[in-house]
NUPAMAR-453353 format. One record per residue: x, y, z of N, C-alpha, C in turn; residue number from 1. Coordinates in pm, 1 decimal. Example, Ala and Ser with C-alpha at 12.3 -4.5 7.8 and 13.67 -1.06 7.14 Angstrom:
2
{rec {1319.0,-569.0,780.0},{1230.0,-450.0,780.0},{1320.0,-330.0,780.0},1}
{rec {1285.0,-225.0,708.0},{1367.0,-106.0,714.0},{1290.0,3.0,787.0},2}
END
This chain:
151
{rec {14096.7,-7502.6,-1247.0},{14047.9,-7394.4,-1163.1},{13907.1,-7359.3,-1208.6},1}
{rec {13820.4,-7336.4,-1114.6},{13685.0,-7297.3,-1147.8},{13653.5,-7164.0,-1079.6},2}
{rec {13532.4,-7118.8,-1099.1},{13493.5,-6988.0,-1046.0},{13500.5,-6985.9,-892.9},3}
{rec {13475.1,-7100.6,-828.3},{13482.3,-7104.5,-682.5},{13624.8,-7079.4,-633.7},4}
{rec {13721.2,-7130.6,-705.0},{13859.9,-7105.5,-666.5},{13895.0,-6957.7,-680.8},5}
{rec {13846.0,-6894.7,-786.1},{13871.6,-6751.7,-804.9},{13805.6,-6671.3,-693.5},6}
{rec {13682.4,-6708.6,-658.7},{13613.1,-6638.7,-550.4},{13689.9,-6656.3,-419.9},7}
{rec {13734.7,-6778.1,-393.3},{13813.3,-6804.4,-272.8},{13940.3,-6719.6,-272.0},8}
{rec {14002.7,-6712.2,-385.8},{14124.7,-6633.4,-400.9},{14097.6,-6487.2,-368.3},9}
{rec {13986.3,-6434.5,-420.0},{13951.6,-6295.6,-394.8},{13915.1,-6272.5,-248.5},10}
{rec {13837.1,-6365.4,-189.3},{13793.7,-6349.4,-50.1},{13909.9,-6351.8,47.6},11}
{rec {14012.3,-6428.3,16.8},{14125.8,-6437.3,108.6},{14228.2,-6326.5,85.6},12}
{rec {14200.7,-6237.6,-8.4},{14287.8,-6123.7,-31.3},{14414.5,-6155.8,-107.9},13}
{rec {14417.8,-6267.0,-177.7},{14537.0,-6302.8,-254.6},{14529.1,-6240.6,-393.8},14}
{rec {14530.1,-6108.9,-397.5},{14525.5,-6037.6,-524.5},{14580.5,-5898.1,-503.7},15}
{rec {14609.4,-5833.2,-614.7},{14654.7,-5694.0,-610.0},{14557.2,-5610.4,-690.8},16}
{rec {14533.2,-5490.2,-647.0},{14442.2,-5404.1,-721.2},{14520.1,-5325.5,-826.4},17}
{rec {14450.5,-5289.9,-930.0},{14507.7,-5207.9,-1036.4},{14409.3,-5096.5,-1067.5},18}
{rec {14453.9,-4989.2,-1129.5},{14360.4,-4882.7,-1167.2},{14248.4,-4937.1,-1255.7},19}
{rec {14131.1,-4878.8,-1243.1},{14014.4,-4927.7,-1316.6},{14034.0,-4925.9,-1467.5},20}
{rec {14119.1,-4838.4,-1516.8},{14141.2,-4829.1,-1661.4},{14216.2,-4950.8,-1715.4},21}
{rec {14286.4,-5024.0,-1628.2},{14364.6,-5138.6,-1672.3},{14279.2,-5264.2,-1679.2},22}
{rec {14319.6,-5356.6,-1761.3},{14250.4,-5483.7,-1775.2},{14332.9,-5591.7,-1707.8},23}
{rec {14263.4,-5684.2,-1641.2},{14332.1,-5796.1,-1578.7},{14309.8,-5922.5,-1659.6},24}
{rec {14412.3,-6000.2,-1670.9},{14405.4,-6130.6,-1734.0},{14428.6,-6231.9,-1622.9},25}
{rec {14326.3,-6313.2,-1594.2},{14337.0,-6411.5,-1487.5},{14388.5,-6541.3,-1547.2},26}
{rec {14494.8,-6594.1,-1486.9},{14557.3,-6717.4,-1533.3},{14565.4,-6815.2,-1417.7},27}
{rec {14579.6,-6942.3,-1450.2},{14603.3,-7043.6,-1348.4},{14713.4,-7135.0,-1398.5},28}
{rec {14800.2,-7173.0,-1307.0},{14906.9,-7264.7,-1341.9},{14901.1,-7384.1,-1246.6},29}
{rec {14926.4,-7503.9,-1297.8},{14922.1,-7621.8,-1209.2},{15021.7,-7608.3,-1095.1},30}
{rec {14976.4,-7642.8,-975.4},{15061.3,-7640.4,-856.9},{15017.4,-7755.7,-766.4},31}
{rec {15082.8,-7873.0,-778.5},{15040.5,-7990.1,-702.5},{15051.2,-7973.4,-551.1},32}
{rec {15125.7,-7874.4,-504.1},{15139.2,-7855.1,-359.6},{15015.6,-7789.2,-297.7},33}
{rec {14929.6,-7733.5,-380.7},{14809.0,-7666.7,-330.3},{14692.9,-7765.1,-324.4},34}
{rec {14599.8,-7742.5,-231.2},{14486.7,-7834.3,-219.7},{14394.5,-7830.0,-341.2},35}
{rec {14386.2,-7717.0,-408.4},{14303.1,-7710.6,-529.5},{14383.2,-7739.1,-656.4},36}
{rec {14513.8,-7766.9,-641.1},{14606.0,-7806.5,-748.9},{14639.6,-7695.1,-847.7},37}
{rec {14596.8,-7571.7,-820.6},{14626.7,-7460.3,-910.4},{14666.6,-7336.4,-833.0},38}
{rec {14753.2,-7258.3,-892.4},{14789.7,-7128.3,-839.7},{14731.2,-7023.8,-934.1},39}
{rec {14647.3,-6937.0,-881.5},{14584.3,-6833.6,-964.2},{14674.9,-6712.1,-972.9},40}
{rec {14680.8,-6654.2,-1091.0},{14762.3,-6536.3,-1115.5},{14677.4,-6432.3,-1188.0},41}
{rec {14707.9,-6307.9,-1168.4},{14642.6,-6201.2,-1243.1},{14750.5,-6110.0,-1299.1},42}
{rec {14743.7,-6085.4,-1428.1},{14841.2,-5999.3,-1494.7},{14771.2,-5878.5,-1553.2},43}
{rec {14841.5,-5768.1,-1556.8},{14790.5,-5649.7,-1623.0},{14795.2,-5675.9,-1773.5},44}
{rec {14680.9,-5678.3,-1838.8},{14672.6,-5713.7,-1980.0},{14700.9,-5596.5,-2074.0},45}
{rec {14727.0,-5478.3,-2019.5},{14753.7,-5364.0,-2107.1},{14873.4,-5386.3,-2197.9},46}
{rec {14970.4,-5467.9,-2153.9},{15087.1,-5493.0,-2237.6},{15051.6,-5573.7,-2362.4},47}
{rec {14932.3,-5633.3,-2364.4},{14889.5,-5711.0,-2480.4},{14815.1,-5625.9,-2583.6},48}
{rec {14796.6,-5497.6,-2555.6},{14721.2,-5410.4,-2646.2},{14770.8,-5415.2,-2790.9},49}
{rec {14902.7,-5416.8,-2814.9},{14945.9,-5421.5,-2954.7},{14896.6,-5544.3,-3031.3},50}
{rec {14860.8,-5649.4,-2960.8},{14814.8,-5769.6,-3028.6},{14672.0,-5758.1,-3080.2},51}
{rec {14592.6,-5670.7,-3019.5},{14454.2,-5657.7,-3064.4},{14417.5,-5518.5,-3114.0},52}
{rec {14502.4,-5422.8,-3096.3},{14474.3,-5285.8,-3136.8},{14547.9,-5256.2,-3267.9},53}
{rec {14505.0,-5323.1,-3374.6},{14574.4,-5312.5,-3502.9},{14502.8,-5215.4,-3596.1},54}
{rec {14581.3,-5148.8,-3677.7},{14524.5,-5058.5,-3775.9},{14591.2,-5078.3,-3910.9},55}
{rec {14524.1,-5035.3,-4013.5},{14582.8,-5037.0,-4147.3},{14561.8,-4900.2,-4210.1},56}
{rec {14660.2,-4857.8,-4286.3},{14651.1,-4729.9,-4354.0},{14729.9,-4739.5,-4484.3},57}
{rec {14681.5,-4670.4,-4585.9},{14750.7,-4669.3,-4714.9},{14798.3,-4528.3,-4744.2},58}
{rec {14922.7,-4519.9,-4779.2},{14984.6,-4391.7,-4812.9},{14925.9,-4340.3,-4944.6},59}
{rec {14910.1,-4209.6,-4955.8},{14858.0,-4147.8,-5077.3},{14966.8,-4068.3,-5147.7},60}
{rec {14956.8,-4050.8,-5272.1},{15035.6,-3963.9,-5361.4},{15184.1,-3994.5,-5377.3},61}
{rec {15264.0,-4000.6,-5268.0},{15407.1,-4024.1,-5287.6},{15466.7,-4102.6,-5171.0},62}
{rec {15588.6,-4151.8,-5188.8},{15656.6,-4232.3,-5087.5},{15692.2,-4150.0,-4963.9},63}
{rec {15686.1,-4017.4,-4972.0},{15716.6,-3932.2,-4857.4},{15590.9,-3872.8,-4792.7},64}
{rec {15472.8,-3912.0,-4839.7},{15347.3,-3861.9,-4783.3},{15322.9,-3924.0,-4646.3},65}
{rec {15295.0,-3841.9,-4547.3},{15267.9,-3890.1,-4412.4},{15135.2,-3962.8,-4403.1},66}
{rec {15120.9,-4043.2,-4296.7},{14997.7,-4117.8,-4272.2},{14955.4,-4098.2,-4127.1},67}
{rec {14829.0,-4130.6,-4097.9},{14777.2,-4124.9,-3961.5},{14727.9,-4263.5,-3923.4},68}
{rec {14777.5,-4314.2,-3812.0},{14732.5,-4442.6,-3758.4},{14741.8,-4436.0,-3607.6},69}
{rec {14628.3,-4422.5,-3540.6},{14626.2,-4408.1,-3395.1},{14602.9,-4541.4,-3324.8},70}
{rec {14680.1,-4642.2,-3363.9},{14671.0,-4774.3,-3303.2},{14808.6,-4815.7,-3251.0},71}
{rec {14810.7,-4915.9,-3165.0},{14936.6,-4962.4,-3106.9},{15019.7,-5044.6,-3203.7},72}
{rec {14955.1,-5097.5,-3306.2},{15027.1,-5174.0,-3407.4},{14946.9,-5169.2,-3536.2},73}
{rec {15010.9,-5206.9,-3645.2},{14938.0,-5207.1,-3770.8},{15028.8,-5225.1,-3890.3},74}
{rec {14967.6,-5201.4,-4006.4},{15038.6,-5214.6,-4133.2},{15016.5,-5088.1,-4213.7},75}
{rec {15125.9,-5031.1,-4260.0},{15122.1,-4914.6,-4348.6},{15158.6,-4964.3,-4487.7},76}
{rec {15071.0,-4941.9,-4584.4},{15100.6,-4978.5,-4722.5},{15139.6,-4851.2,-4796.2},77}
{rec {15259.5,-4850.6,-4852.1},{15307.2,-4731.5,-4923.0},{15252.2,-4729.6,-5065.1},78}
{rec {15272.4,-4619.3,-5131.7},{15247.2,-4614.8,-5275.9},{15353.6,-4702.5,-5341.3},79}
{rec {15336.8,-4733.7,-5467.6},{15438.3,-4812.9,-5536.5},{15568.3,-4734.0,-5538.9},80}
{rec {15670.6,-4793.0,-5478.7},{15797.6,-4722.7,-5463.3},{15887.0,-4741.6,-5585.6},81}
{rec {15954.2,-4634.7,-5624.6},{16052.5,-4641.7,-5732.4},{16186.7,-4589.8,-5681.3},82}
{rec {16216.5,-4621.7,-5555.3},{16344.2,-4578.4,-5499.5},{16459.4,-4638.7,-5578.9},83}
{rec {16554.4,-4554.5,-5613.8},{16670.7,-4598.2,-5690.2},{16766.5,-4676.8,-5600.6},84}
{rec {16867.4,-4732.3,-5661.2},{16970.9,-4805.9,-5589.8},{17024.4,-4723.0,-5473.4},85}
{rec {17025.1,-4781.6,-5356.3},{17071.8,-4718.1,-5232.5},{16995.5,-4590.4,-5198.2},86}
{rec {16876.7,-4572.6,-5257.5},{16794.7,-4454.8,-5228.7},{16727.6,-4463.8,-5093.2},87}
{rec {16682.0,-4348.1,-5044.3},{16616.3,-4340.4,-4914.4},{16502.6,-4240.1,-4919.6},88}
{rec {16392.9,-4272.3,-4852.3},{16280.4,-4179.9,-4838.7},{16232.3,-4185.2,-4694.6},89}
{rec {16176.6,-4075.2,-4646.3},{16128.4,-4067.6,-4508.5},{15986.8,-4012.0,-4508.7},90}
{rec {15901.3,-4069.7,-4424.0},{15767.9,-4013.0,-4405.3},{15731.2,-4020.4,-4257.5},91}
{rec {15633.0,-3938.5,-4219.1},{15590.7,-3927.9,-4079.8},{15462.6,-4006.4,-4057.1},92}
{rec {15459.1,-4078.9,-3945.9},{15336.8,-4147.4,-3901.6},{15286.0,-4071.4,-3779.7},93}
{rec {15169.3,-4009.6,-3792.9},{15105.6,-3941.9,-3680.8},{15028.8,-4047.6,-3602.8},94}
{rec {15058.8,-4058.0,-3471.6},{15000.7,-4165.4,-3392.1},{14989.9,-4119.0,-3247.1},95}
{rec {14866.6,-4110.8,-3196.7},{14843.0,-4060.4,-3061.3},{14894.4,-4154.5,-2952.0},96}
{rec {14928.2,-4277.1,-2985.5},{14979.9,-4372.3,-2886.4},{15128.9,-4350.9,-2857.8},97}
{rec {15196.5,-4273.1,-2940.9},{15341.4,-4256.9,-2931.7},{15377.5,-4142.1,-2837.3},98}
{rec {15474.2,-4169.7,-2750.2},{15531.9,-4065.6,-2664.5},{15683.4,-4068.5,-2684.9},99}
{rec {15749.9,-3973.9,-2626.2},{15896.1,-3972.0,-2638.7},{15959.5,-4093.6,-2571.9},100}
{rec {15887.3,-4157.3,-2480.4},{15938.6,-4277.5,-2413.1},{15905.1,-4406.3,-2488.9},101}
{rec {15829.7,-4396.3,-2596.9},{15789.9,-4516.0,-2671.8},{15907.2,-4578.5,-2745.8},102}
{rec {15898.3,-4708.9,-2760.9},{15988.1,-4782.5,-2849.6},{15902.2,-4824.5,-2967.6},103}
{rec {15941.2,-4786.4,-3087.0},{15865.7,-4820.4,-3207.4},{15949.6,-4916.5,-3290.2},104}
{rec {15888.8,-5028.1,-3326.0},{15956.0,-5127.8,-3408.5},{15887.9,-5134.7,-3544.1},105}
{rec {15966.3,-5147.0,-3650.9},{15909.6,-5160.5,-3785.4},{15981.9,-5271.2,-3861.2},106}
{rec {15908.9,-5334.1,-3952.0},{15967.3,-5429.3,-4045.9},{15904.9,-5403.1,-4182.2},107}
{rec {15980.9,-5432.5,-4286.7},{15930.7,-5413.3,-4423.0},{15901.6,-5548.9,-4486.2},108}
{rec {15785.4,-5557.3,-4549.9},{15750.2,-5674.7,-4628.8},{15742.1,-5626.5,-4773.2},109}
{rec {15824.2,-5685.2,-4858.2},{15835.5,-5636.1,-4995.6},{15856.7,-5754.5,-5089.6},110}
{rec {15780.8,-5757.2,-5199.8},{15790.6,-5869.7,-5293.3},{15832.7,-5828.0,-5433.2},111}
{rec {15866.8,-5703.0,-5453.6},{15906.5,-5655.7,-5586.4},{16056.1,-5669.3,-5609.6},112}
{rec {16102.9,-5603.8,-5715.5},{16246.8,-5601.0,-5744.8},{16317.5,-5513.8,-5642.0},113}
{rec {16442.2,-5546.7,-5613.5},{16519.0,-5470.0,-5516.0},{16503.2,-5526.9,-5376.7},114}
{rec {16552.5,-5451.9,-5279.2},{16549.9,-5496.3,-5140.3},{16510.5,-5378.9,-5051.5},115}
{rec {16381.8,-5367.7,-5020.8},{16332.4,-5258.2,-4937.0},{16358.5,-5288.1,-4790.4},116}
{rec {16406.6,-5188.1,-4719.0},{16425.9,-5198.9,-4574.5},{16356.6,-5081.2,-4507.5},117}
{rec {16316.0,-5100.4,-4382.8},{16250.3,-4993.2,-4308.1},{16316.5,-4980.6,-4171.8},118}
{rec {16336.1,-4856.7,-4129.3},{16389.0,-4828.1,-3996.1},{16308.9,-4713.3,-3936.7},119}
{rec {16317.3,-4699.4,-3806.1},{16251.2,-4588.8,-3738.4},{16350.0,-4474.7,-3726.8},120}
{rec {16304.5,-4355.0,-3760.3},{16387.5,-4235.7,-3743.2},{16355.9,-4172.6,-3609.1},121}
{rec {16308.0,-4052.8,-3609.4},{16276.3,-3979.0,-3486.8},{16146.7,-4028.8,-3424.1},122}
{rec {16142.3,-4027.8,-3291.0},{16021.2,-4059.8,-3215.0},{15991.5,-3940.7,-3126.0},123}
{rec {15869.9,-3888.0,-3136.3},{15832.1,-3774.2,-3053.3},{15688.2,-3791.9,-3007.9},124}
{rec {15641.6,-3704.7,-2920.7},{15502.9,-3714.3,-2875.2},{15408.4,-3702.5,-2994.1},125}
{rec {15331.5,-3807.5,-3019.5},{15230.7,-3804.1,-3123.6},{15276.9,-3844.4,-3261.7},126}
{rec {15404.1,-3883.0,-3279.3},{15447.5,-3923.5,-3413.4},{15583.1,-3993.9,-3411.0},127}
{rec {15610.0,-4060.8,-3522.2},{15743.0,-4117.5,-3546.7},{15767.0,-4114.3,-3696.7},128}
{rec {15893.7,-4118.8,-3734.8},{15924.8,-4120.3,-3877.3},{15974.0,-4258.1,-3917.7},129}
{rec {15944.1,-4293.2,-4041.8},{15988.4,-4419.7,-4099.6},{16081.9,-4388.4,-4215.1},130}
{rec {16197.6,-4450.5,-4214.0},{16292.0,-4439.3,-4324.9},{16279.6,-4566.2,-4409.0},131}
{rec {16258.0,-4549.2,-4537.0},{16255.8,-4662.8,-4629.2},{16380.0,-4652.3,-4714.7},132}
{rec {16450.7,-4761.1,-4727.3},{16570.8,-4761.2,-4808.7},{16568.8,-4874.8,-4908.9},133}
{rec {16650.5,-4860.8,-5011.7},{16668.5,-4965.8,-5111.8},{16812.9,-5012.9,-5099.7},134}
{rec {16829.0,-5134.1,-5048.3},{16963.4,-5186.2,-5022.9},{17012.8,-5275.5,-5136.1},135}
{rec {16966.2,-5250.0,-5257.3},{17008.5,-5335.8,-5368.7},{17053.1,-5251.6,-5487.6},136}
{rec {17098.7,-5320.8,-5590.4},{17142.9,-5254.4,-5713.5},{17029.2,-5242.0,-5814.4},137}
{rec {16906.4,-5276.2,-5771.9},{16789.7,-5270.4,-5859.1},{16688.8,-5170.3,-5803.5},138}
{rec {16627.0,-5091.3,-5888.7},{16524.9,-4996.0,-5846.0},{16401.9,-5068.9,-5793.5},139}
{rec {16346.0,-5017.9,-5683.6},{16222.1,-5075.7,-5631.2},{16109.0,-5052.9,-5731.2},140}
{rec {16010.2,-5145.2,-5731.1},{15900.8,-5130.4,-5827.3},{15766.2,-5176.8,-5773.6},141}
{rec {15747.3,-5175.3,-5641.2},{15620.9,-5222.9,-5584.6},{15593.5,-5151.1,-5452.3},142}
{rec {15475.6,-5178.8,-5396.4},{15442.7,-5121.4,-5266.1},{15526.4,-5189.8,-5158.0},143}
{rec {15550.0,-5116.7,-5050.7},{15618.7,-5171.7,-4933.6},{15515.4,-5175.9,-4821.5},144}
{rec {15500.2,-5290.7,-4759.4},{15413.0,-5301.6,-4643.5},{15499.9,-5293.3,-4519.7},145}
{rec {15471.2,-5194.9,-4435.6},{15551.0,-5170.9,-4316.2},{15467.7,-5208.7,-4194.8},146}
{rec {15510.9,-5311.6,-4126.8},{15445.9,-5352.4,-4000.8},{15509.9,-5272.1,-3888.7},147}
{rec {15425.9,-5220.6,-3797.8},{15480.0,-5143.8,-3686.0},{15413.5,-5185.2,-3555.0},148}
{rec {15486.0,-5164.5,-3447.7},{15430.7,-5183.5,-3313.1},{15489.5,-5075.3,-3223.5},149}
{rec {15402.9,-5017.5,-3140.5},{15444.1,-4913.8,-3046.0},{15442.9,-4977.1,-2907.2},150}
{rec {15556.9,-4975.3,-2843.0},{15569.0,-5032.8,-2708.3},{15591.9,-4923.2,-2606.4},151}
END
């Protein structure tokens, strides 16, 4: 597909409009039944925001200290955790991308002793909570990196 095919596509009205705030991703897929051999598609690219809108933040002072990250995805690095066996700690992430309708996903990356896990607690307008737990018989002894994405 070349620019002439896109222009032809636009001139013949084979497109849908979207609000100006949205981004379009123009794609083409092979279609041997068409004279130009391609079918042009346009997708709303806003759903891809978490892939490029990443942030990083480091927690200060304690494992329960809240952080601020106003991005759709990112990595939160905690302080060095010393959660005891089966211990749990919770902290708040302030994030302007989060609404009550958001789905927030988190995963924990941990290389120290023990087994750190992360889950999402409450989700509200402008924030969500992260629960960190130790699912082992050994005390945690390192930072926990928490990857998050807001959908």
